[in-house]
C-alpha angles and dihedrals in degrees: 000000000000124000090257089055097049111141114243112224138177087249086074091067108103129205089246090055090051092046092051093047092047089052091051090049090050090052092044090054094051099265098283120189122241099024101099095115092048091049090048093053093044090051090052091050095047093049093046090050092049092048093050091049092048088054093052096036094238126132115267116243119198110256125192103205130126114253122216093241115114123227109240115252118253117255124204 
C-alpha cells in the first residue's frame, strides 16, 4: 500500500485532536459548566465519524453518539 493509499483509522485520532474538538464544542454550546465529559465523548464521536468517512470517501454527517474513548483523568 502506498502512502497515498494509507488506510485512515480511528487509531489516528490523538488526545490533542479530541481535546481541541471538545474545546470547540464547549465554545459552540456557549461555554456551559459541568459538561466536560459530554463534550469529550461528543468530540470522540465526531472525529471517529469524520475519520471513517475520509476512509470511504463519503461526506461526513454529524453524529451524536458516545465513543468508547475515555477522557483522561485530571491531574493536579
